[in-house]
DODRENTI-643102 format. One record per residue: x, y, z of N, C-alpha, C, O, CB in turn; residue in three letters; residue number from 1. Coordinates in steps of 0.02 Angstrom, whole numbers, plus 50000, padded with zeros to 5 digits. Glycine has a CB too. Layout:
// residues N
((X; Y; Z); (X; Y; Z); (X; Y; Z); (X; Y; Z); (X; Y; Z); 'ALA'; NUM)
...
//
This chain:
// residues 67
((53392; 54323; 55025); (53422; 54274; 54982); (53473; 54308; 54935); (53458; 54360; 54907); (53369; 54236; 54941); 'MET'; 1)
((53531; 54278; 54928); (53583; 54306; 54886); (53564; 54299; 54812); (53539; 54247; 54791); (53650; 54272; 54900); 'LYS'; 2)
((53575; 54353; 54773); (53561; 54351; 54701); (53605; 54299; 54667); (53664; 54293; 54683); (53571; 54420; 54668); 'ASP'; 3)
((53576; 54261; 54622); (53613; 54211; 54584); (53640; 54242; 54521); (53610; 54288; 54493); (53569; 54151; 54568); 'ARG'; 4)
((53697; 54216; 54498); (53725; 54237; 54434); (53685; 54202; 54379); (53696; 54143; 54365); (53801; 54220; 54429); 'LEU'; 5)
((53639; 54238; 54349); (53595; 54206; 54299); (53602; 54237; 54230); (53582; 54205; 54180); (53524; 54211; 54322); 'THR'; 6)
((53630; 54297; 54225); (53634; 54330; 54160); (53695; 54374; 54159); (53708; 54412; 54206); (53570; 54372; 54146); 'ARG'; 7)
((53734; 54369; 54106); (53794; 54410; 54099); (53794; 54445; 54032); (53770; 54418; 53982); (53857; 54366; 54107); 'ALA'; 8)
((53820; 54505; 54031); (53825; 54545; 53971); (53899; 54559; 53958); (53933; 54583; 54004); (53784; 54611; 53976); 'VAL'; 9)
((53925; 54545; 53898); (53995; 54562; 53884); (54003; 54638; 53884); (53964; 54675; 53853); (54017; 54533; 53816); 'PRO'; 10)
((54054; 54662; 53920); (54064; 54735; 53926); (54132; 54759; 53900); (54139; 54817; 53884); (54056; 54756; 53998); 'ILE'; 11)
((54181; 54714; 53897); (54248; 54735; 53877); (54284; 54676; 53845); (54273; 54618; 53864); (54289; 54762; 53938); 'ARG'; 12)
((54327; 54691; 53797); (54364; 54639; 53762); (54438; 54657; 53760); (54456; 54715; 53750); (54337; 54628; 53691); 'GLU'; 13)
((54480; 54607; 53769); (54552; 54615; 53759); (54571; 54579; 53695); (54549; 54523; 53684); (54593; 54589; 53820); 'GLY'; 14)
((54611; 54611; 53654); (54630; 54580; 53590); (54702; 54598; 53572); (54730; 54647; 53597); (54582; 54602; 53534); 'TYR'; 15)
((54731; 54558; 53529); (54798; 54572; 53503); (54793; 54575; 53428); (54746; 54549; 53397); (54849; 54518; 53527); 'ILE'; 16)
((54842; 54606; 53398); (54848; 54607; 53325); (54901; 54556; 53305); (54958; 54561; 53326); (54866; 54678; 53298); 'LEU'; 17)
((54880; 54507; 53266); (54926; 54455; 53243); (54918; 54449; 53167); (54864; 54432; 53143); (54913; 54386; 53278); 'ARG'; 18)
((54972; 54462; 53131); (54971; 54460; 53058); (54914; 54502; 53030); (54876; 54481; 52987); (54963; 54387; 53034); 'ASP'; 19)
((54908; 54563; 53056); (54857; 54613; 53037); (54785; 54591; 53049); (54739; 54619; 53020); (54866; 54630; 52964); 'SER'; 20)
((54775; 54540; 53091); (54708; 54519; 53111); (54699; 54527; 53186); (54747; 54517; 53224); (54694; 54446; 53089); 'GLU'; 21)
((54639; 54544; 53207); (54624; 54549; 53279); (54607; 54479; 53305); (54567; 54443; 53276); (54566; 54598; 53292); 'GLU'; 22)
((54638; 54462; 53362); (54625; 54398; 53395); (54601; 54414; 53466); (54639; 54443; 53505); (54688; 54352; 53395); 'VAL'; 23)
((54541; 54394; 53484); (54515; 54405; 53551); (54553; 54360; 53600); (54562; 54300; 53587); (54438; 54390; 53555); 'SER'; 24)
((54575; 54389; 53656); (54611; 54349; 53706); (54572; 54343; 53772); (54583; 54295; 53809); (54679; 54380; 53720); 'VAL'; 25)
((54528; 54390; 53787); (54485; 54384; 53846); (54423; 54427; 53837); (54421; 54473; 53797); (54523; 54405; 53909); 'TRP'; 26)
((54372; 54409; 53876); (54309; 54448; 53878); (54291; 54460; 53951); (54295; 54415; 53993); (54251; 54410; 53841); 'LEU'; 27)
((54272; 54522; 53967); (54244; 54538; 54033); (54168; 54539; 54027); (54140; 54564; 53978); (54271; 54607; 54059); 'ASP'; 28)
((54136; 54511; 54077); (54062; 54510; 54080); (54039; 54542; 54144); (54072; 54537; 54196); (54035; 54437; 54074); 'HIS'; 29)
((53982; 54575; 54142); (53949; 54600; 54202); (53886; 54560; 54212); (53843; 54555; 54168); (53934; 54677; 54197); 'GLU'; 30)
((53880; 54530; 54271); (53824; 54488; 54289); (53767; 54529; 54318); (53776; 54587; 54337); (53845; 54434; 54338); 'TRP'; 31)
((53709; 54498; 54322); (53649; 54532; 54349); (53659; 54555; 54421); (53622; 54598; 54445); (53589; 54486; 54345); 'ASN'; 32)
((53709; 54528; 54456); (53722; 54548; 54525); (53771; 54607; 54529); (53782; 54634; 54583); (53751; 54489; 54565); 'THR'; 33)
((53799; 54628; 54471); (53848; 54681; 54470); (53920; 54655; 54470); (53966; 54693; 54459); (53838; 54727; 54529); 'GLY'; 34)
((53929; 54591; 54483); (53995; 54560; 54483); (54023; 54560; 54412); (53988; 54546; 54364); (53992; 54488; 54510); 'LEU'; 35)
((54088; 54577; 54406); (54121; 54575; 54342); (54172; 54518; 54342); (54210; 54509; 54390); (54156; 54642; 54325); 'GLN'; 36)
((54172; 54479; 54288); (54219; 54422; 54282); (54254; 54426; 54215); (54230; 54456; 54167); (54182; 54355; 54290); 'THR'; 37)
((54312; 54394; 54211); (54351; 54391; 54149); (54358; 54319; 54128); (54376; 54275; 54168); (54422; 54424; 54158); 'ARG'; 38)
((54344; 54306; 54064); (54352; 54240; 54035); (54409; 54243; 53985); (54406; 54280; 53936); (54286; 54215; 54002); 'SER'; 39)
((54461; 54204; 53998); (54518; 54202; 53952); (54502; 54154; 53895); (54480; 54098; 53906); (54583; 54180; 53988); 'TRP'; 40)
((54515; 54176; 53833); (54503; 54136; 53774); (54567; 54102; 53750); (54565; 54056; 53710); (54473; 54178; 53719); 'LEU'; 41)
((54623; 54126; 53775); (54689; 54096; 53762); (54726; 54093; 53828); (54708; 54127; 53876); (54730; 54138; 53708); 'VAL'; 42)
((54777; 54052; 53830); (54818; 54046; 53891); (54858; 54111; 53898); (54897; 54128; 53854); (54866; 53984; 53887); 'ASP'; 43)
((54850; 54148; 53954); (54885; 54212; 53962); (54961; 54204; 53960); (54995; 54251; 53938); (54864; 54243; 54028); 'PRO'; 44)
((54987; 54148; 53980); (55059; 54137; 53979); (55085; 54132; 53908); (55145; 54144; 53896); (55077; 54074; 54017); 'GLU'; 45)
((55042; 54114; 53861); (55063; 54109; 53790); (55072; 54177; 53758); (55103; 54183; 53705); (55012; 54068; 53751); 'MET'; 46)
((55046; 54230; 53790); (55050; 54297; 53760); (55119; 54327; 53769); (55139; 54370; 53729); (54999; 54342; 53792); 'LEU'; 47)
((55156; 54307; 53821); (55222; 54336; 53832); (55218; 54411; 53842); (55180; 54435; 53884); (55269; 54319; 53774); 'GLY'; 48)
((55257; 54447; 53804); (55259; 54521; 53809); (55213; 54554; 53758); (55217; 54615; 53748); (55330; 54546; 53799); 'ASN'; 49)
((55169; 54516; 53726); (55124; 54545; 53677); (55078; 54596; 53710); (55049; 54583; 53762); (55082; 54489; 53643); 'THR'; 50)
((55072; 54653; 53678); (55029; 54706; 53706); (54956; 54692; 53690); (54937; 54685; 53632); (55049; 54775; 53678); 'GLU'; 51)
((54915; 54687; 53742); (54844; 54675; 53734); (54807; 54742; 53733); (54815; 54783; 53778); (54816; 54629; 53792); 'VAL'; 52)
((54767; 54752; 53681); (54726; 54812; 53674); (54659; 54798; 53707); (54636; 54741; 53709); (54717; 54832; 53599); 'GLN'; 53)
((54626; 54851; 53732); (54560; 54844; 53763); (54510; 54887; 53726); (54526; 54941; 53700); (54562; 54863; 53837); 'GLU'; 54)
((54448; 54863; 53725); (54393; 54904; 53698); (54328; 54885; 53734); (54318; 54828; 53755); (54386; 54896; 53621); 'ARG'; 55)
((54285; 54934; 53739); (54219; 54923; 53769); (54175; 54887; 53718); (54182; 54897; 53658); (54187; 54991; 53792); 'GLU'; 56)
((54130; 54846; 53743); (54083; 54811; 53701); (54013; 54831; 53722); (53998; 54836; 53782); (54092; 54733; 53706); 'ILE'; 57)
((53972; 54843; 53674); (53902; 54858; 53689); (53864; 54792; 53689); (53863; 54757; 53639); (53871; 54908; 53637); 'MET'; 58)
((53832; 54774; 53745); (53795; 54712; 53751); (53740; 54706; 53699); (53720; 54650; 53681); (53766; 54707; 53819); 'GLY'; 59)
((53715; 54762; 53676); (53661; 54760; 53627); (53683; 54729; 53561); (53642; 54704; 53523); (53633; 54831; 53615); 'ILE'; 60)
((53749; 54731; 53548); (53775; 54699; 53488); (53760; 54625; 53487); (53753; 54595; 53434); (53851; 54711; 53482); 'MET'; 61)
((53755; 54596; 53546); (53744; 54524; 53551); (53670; 54506; 53559); (53652; 54447; 53564); (53783; 54497; 53609); 'TYR'; 62)
((53626; 54556; 53560); (53555; 54543; 53564); (53533; 54517; 53632); (53480; 54485; 53637); (53535; 54495; 53511); 'GLY'; 63)
((53573; 54529; 53684); (53554; 54503; 53750); (53545; 54558; 53802); (53530; 54544; 53860); (53607; 54455; 53775); 'ILE'; 64)
((53554; 54619; 53782); (53548; 54674; 53830); (53476; 54697; 53836); (53443; 54710; 53786); (53593; 54732; 53809); 'TRP'; 65)
((53453; 54702; 53896); (53385; 54730; 53906); (53390; 54783; 53960); (53404; 54767; 54018); (53333; 54674; 53924); 'SER'; 66)
((53378; 54845; 53942); (53385; 54901; 53990); (53337; 54897; 54048); (53338; 54940; 54092); (53375; 54967; 53955); 'PRO'; 67)
//
C-alpha cells in the first residue's frame, strides 16, 4: 500500500525584505513519505525581479517535529 501524505514538517522558507520587514513568500514542507512540496503564500508573478532569500526552518520550532 502506498504511504499517504499525513504529516508535513516545514523545512525551508523563502522571504523578501520589504520596508525593512521580512515577508514570507513560500514554505517548503517535507511529508512523512519523503516528498517535498512548496506552498506559495503570495502570487509568484507579483514578485517581479525581487530577490527571494532562503533559510532553513527547524520543524521543532512549530512543535510538530517528532524524531
